[in-house]
Each structure stands twice: as C-alpha cells, then as structure tokens.
C-alpha positions in Angstrom: 108.2 97.3 195.2 107.4 93.8 194.1 109.9 91.1 194.9 112.2 89.9 192.0 111.1 86.7 190.2 112.9 83.6 191.5 115.8 82.5 189.5 118.1 79.4 189.4 121.1 78.6 187.3 121.8 75.1 186.1 125.2 74.3 184.6 125.2 71.5 181.9 128.5 69.7 181.2 128.5 68.6 177.5 128.8 64.9 177.0 128.7 64.7 173.2 124.9 64.6 173.1 123.1 67.0 170.8 119.8 67.1 172.8 119.3 67.8 176.5 116.0 67.6 178.3 115.2 70.4 180.8 112.4 69.4 183.4 111.1 71.8 186.0 108.6 70.9 188.7 107.9 74.4 190.1 105.7 76.8 188.2 107.9 79.8 188.9 110.8 78.2 187.0 108.9 77.3 183.8 110.0 80.6 182.1 113.6 80.2 181.2 116.4 81.4 178.9 119.1 79.2 177.5 122.6 80.5 177.4 125.7 79.1 176.0 129.1 79.9 177.4 131.9 80.1 174.8 135.5 79.9 175.9 137.0 83.3 176.2 133.8 85.2 175.8 130.8 86.5 177.7 127.7 84.2 177.8 125.4 84.9 174.9 122.0 83.6 173.8 122.3 80.6 171.5 121.5 81.5 167.8 120.9 84.9 166.2 117.7 86.9 166.9 114.8 86.7 164.5 114.8 88.6 161.3 112.3 89.5 158.5 113.2 87.3 155.6 111.1 89.0 152.9 108.3 91.4 152.2 106.3 90.6 149.0 103.5 92.5 147.4 100.8 90.5 145.8 102.3 87.4 144.1 105.7 89.0 143.7 105.1 90.4 140.2 106.4 93.8 139.3 103.0 95.5 138.6 101.7 98.0 141.1 98.4 98.7 139.4 96.6 96.9 142.1 98.0 96.1 145.6 95.7 93.8 147.2 98.0 91.9 149.7 101.4 92.1 151.4 103.2 88.9 152.6 105.8 89.3 155.4 107.9 86.1 156.0 110.2 85.7 159.0 113.3 83.7 159.1 111.8 81.2 161.6 108.9 81.0 164.0 108.0 84.3 165.5 105.4 85.5 168.1 103.6 88.6 166.9 101.9 90.9 169.4 98.8 92.9 168.4 99.9 95.8 166.2 103.2 94.2 165.4 102.8 95.3 161.7 101.9 98.8 160.7 101.2 100.3 157.3 101.1 104.1 157.1 100.1 106.5 154.2 102.5 109.3 153.2 100.6 111.7 155.7 101.4 109.3 158.5 97.8 107.9 158.9 97.4 104.2 159.5 95.9 101.9 157.1 93.5 99.2 158.6 95.0 95.7 158.3 93.9 92.2 158.6 96.6 89.6 159.2 96.3 86.0 158.4 99.3 84.4 160.3 100.4 80.8 159.7 103.6 78.7 159.9 104.9 77.3 156.6 108.1 75.3 156.5 109.0 76.3 160.1 108.6 80.0 159.3 106.0 82.4 160.4 104.1 84.1 157.5 101.8 87.0 157.8 99.5 87.8 154.9 98.0 91.3 155.1 94.9 92.6 153.5 93.2 95.9 153.9 90.1 96.7 156.1 87.9 99.6 155.2 85.3 100.9 152.8 87.8 103.1 150.9 89.6 100.1 149.2 88.2 99.8 145.7 88.7 96.4 144.3 90.4 95.4 147.5 93.5 97.4 146.6 95.4 100.2 148.3 94.6 103.6 146.9 97.2 105.4 144.7 100.1 106.7 146.8 103.2 106.0 148.7 103.3 103.9 152.0 105.6 102.6 154.6 105.3 99.2 156.0 106.9 98.8 159.4 107.5 95.7 161.5 107.9 96.8 165.1 110.8 95.1 166.9 109.3 95.3 170.4 106.2 93.5 169.3 107.8 90.6 167.6 109.7 88.0 169.6 111.4 84.7 169.1 110.9 81.6 171.4 113.4 83.1 173.8 111.5 86.3 174.1 114.1 88.3 172.3 113.0 91.2 170.2 113.1 91.2 166.3 116.3 92.2 164.7 114.5 94.5 162.3 117.5 96.4 161.0 119.6 93.4 160.3 122.6 94.4 162.4 122.8 91.0 164.2 121.3 92.3 167.5 117.8 92.3 168.8 115.9 95.5 168.4 115.5 98.0 165.4 112.3 98.2 163.3 112.1 96.8 159.8 110.7 99.5 157.3 109.8 99.0 153.7 108.6 101.7 151.3 105.9 100.6 148.8 103.5 102.3 146.5 100.4 101.7 144.4 99.5 103.5 141.0 96.6 102.1 139.0 97.5 101.3 135.4 101.3 100.8 136.2 101.7 97.4 134.9 105.6 97.2 135.2 106.2 99.0 138.6 108.1 101.9 137.1 106.0 104.5 138.9 104.2 105.9 135.8 101.4 105.1 133.4 102.8 105.3 129.9 102.3 103.8 126.4 103.6 100.4 127.4 100.8 100.3 130.1 98.4 101.4 127.6 99.2 98.5 125.4 98.6 96.0 128.2 95.3 97.7 129.1 94.0 97.6 125.6 94.9 93.9 125.4 92.5 93.1 128.3 89.8 95.7 127.7 86.4 94.0 127.4 87.7 90.7 128.8 86.2 88.9 131.7 87.7 86.6 134.4 88.2 83.2 132.9 89.4 84.6 129.5 93.2 84.1 129.0 93.6 87.8 128.0 91.9 89.1 131.4 94.4 90.9 133.5 93.1 91.1 137.0 95.5 94.0 137.9 93.6 96.2 135.2 90.3 95.5 136.9 90.0 98.7 138.9 86.8 98.1 140.6 87.1 94.4 141.0 84.0 93.3 139.2 85.8 90.5 137.2 85.9 92.4 134.0 87.8 95.2 132.5 85.2 97.7 131.2 84.2 101.3 130.9 84.8 102.1 134.6 88.2 100.8 134.4 88.9 102.6 131.2 88.0 106.0 132.8 90.2 105.3 135.7 93.1 104.4 133.4 92.7 107.5 131.2 92.8 109.8 134.1 96.2 108.4 135.0 97.7 108.0 131.5 100.9 110.1 131.2 101.2 110.6 135.0 103.8 109.5 137.3 104.1 109.0 141.1 107.0 110.6 142.9 108.6 108.6 145.8 
C-alpha cells in the first residue's frame, strides 16, 4: 500500500487584510486546499462549488427547426476532463461532440457542435435528446466536483432535455400552419437576402429550395412527443 501523501496545516490569524500570499518551497506541498473556520461550525471550503449557469441552443431563439450548437456556461472558471459533457439520443446512444472551450468574463464557456456524417446541414437529426454535464468530470480550482443538481453541495450531474424538429419555427414541438407561413416567406431566398431564414435551410446550402420544401412537407402536420 503506497504511503499517504505528506500534509501540513498552516493556521492564519486574520489581521484585516483581504489577501494572503501562500508560498511553498517543497514540491509535495504545492497541491493544497484552502479552508475557512467559522466560529461555532465545522471547517468548510471557502465559497460554493461550481454550477452550470446556463444551457443555450443556437443563439437562444425559440426555433428548433435546426439545432447546430449548444452553449454551456459555468458560473465561474471550471476544469473540464475529457468526456465531461455527453449528449445522448432517446435510445441512449451517444452523439459525437466537438467542444470549443474558452473563458469569457471569468466564466468557462463550452460551445458544442456535432461530429459525424449524419448531421445534415450541421444540425442534430429530428428527435429527443438529453445533455448531461457529469459532476465527477468537472472541477473548480480547489478540485471539488461540479454541483450539477444545484443543491449547494459538490456532486450530482446536470441534465437538460432538448429536441430538434425541422420546420418547427417557434419551438412548440409541431410543424403547423404558422410554421408553413414562415417557410413560404423564405422559400426561394438565398443567404444575404433579408427574407432568408437559415433555420429553414434543411441541407445547409445557403438557399431555401426544393430539397428544403420536400423535407418541410414531410413534417407538416406532425408533432414530436417528449
């Protein structure tokens, strides 16, 4: 059995300063946790564990005719291990994801797009999906797991249900006459025309043409159950 890692406790007496410098001169002590002792309570880690602030499809608009990206924003800076975010189809199979991770305004942002030949126009196929952020693969700077379920304690995955239905311009899970009106308003238009609606461009060729019309007609009058 390997020996336990070395540990050392340093007590800091507050003197009114807001910032303290911690310097170490041994490599084995360069991984550390900061704890704050509150009067009358057990010692706890300073601050709340990391949470997911928002999950946004596309640009945040209501339409679900095309779902080309998902943006996951954390409440602060977060460290994501490989496979930290999963997207599964209703049958449980995984969707291939590419994650572009950056820090904006002190918050970690992961923009997800989809990898594979089955994504016509860069969008998810019609259907229901579950996006899961795995708590044990997301950590804050202290090494604590994500508080995915929002209960104030580290641990618990974050799960979001989402769907895609081509032709659904208002996100109400059906393709009806309102959607038909919007499709007809953009039919025959190309990118650059102010009537062009990219979410009605089924095959992603920068124009709304016959192929898009056929795809729309096949779905007209249909709905997608959760």
